[in-house]
N, C-alpha and C positions, 0 to 999 in steps of 0.2 A: 090254909092258901098263903104258898108264898109269892108276893107281890115286890119285884127289885123294883126300886127307881131307875130310871132311864137315864146314864149321862152323858150329855155331851161335850164330845172334846173337839172345838172350834180352833184349837191352839195351831201355831204355824213353828213351825220348827226351822230354824236357821242353819243350813248345813254348814258346816266346813267345808269348803272346796279347796284353798287354798292349800300346799302343806307346810308344816311346821318345820322349820328349821331350828338350828344346836349350835352353840357353841360350847365346846368341851376345853377345857383346860386341863391341861397335863400336867403331873410332876416333874420338878427337876433340880437339881442338886445348887442352882444358881441365887436364884430370888428367894428374899425372904418373906417373912409372912406380915411384916407392913406391907411391903411394896405390893404384893400379890393385894391384900386386902385394900390398900388404896386406890389401885386399878380398877378392882372390882365396882368402888364405889362409885368410882369419877365414869367410867367407860361404861359400864353395866348399870347402872343407876342403881344397885345393891343399899341395902342398909347396910351400917359399918355389923352387924348381926348376921345377917345374911353372908357378908363377906366374908367374915370368919370364920364361918360354918362351912362354905364352900372352901376355904383355903387348909381347913381340916381335912375332909373329904379327900380333896386333890394329895395331901400332904400321905394320908391311909390308905385311902382306895388306889390311888396313880392316876386318877382322872374325875370330874363333875362336870356336868353340863351346869352353866351358871348363866346364859340365856337364851332365852325361846322364843322366837318368835319370824319376822317374814324375812327371807332372805335380804332384802334391798334395805333394810332395819342391822341385820346383823354385819354384815357384808364388812362396813366401815368400822364395826367396834371390834370385829375380829382383826383387822389390819390395826387398829389403835392398839391394842394387847399386843398382838407380836413386834411393835413399834417400841415397846415398854421393855421388850425382851421376856416374856413369859411363852410358854408352849402353848398354843390355842390351834384349835382348827373348826370350821365351818363345815357341819355335816348336816 
């Protein structure tokens, strides 16, 4: 006789309704690794280690997502990256 215990699922699931946006940083031949890292730490709230990894990804892969979130949060950050001379886009 196989009696399985009943399992009750009364968990509420939060549904993501807002679309996530991304700041994509593109490679260029102008900015130094140090400048890119400083900008990512200051503007995108990355740790120095994260910023260094992103800088290498951008250098070797051509681009990297450096920040994800709400459009309202990312737009001013992307503009600051552009003002610093970096090649970034908000998608």
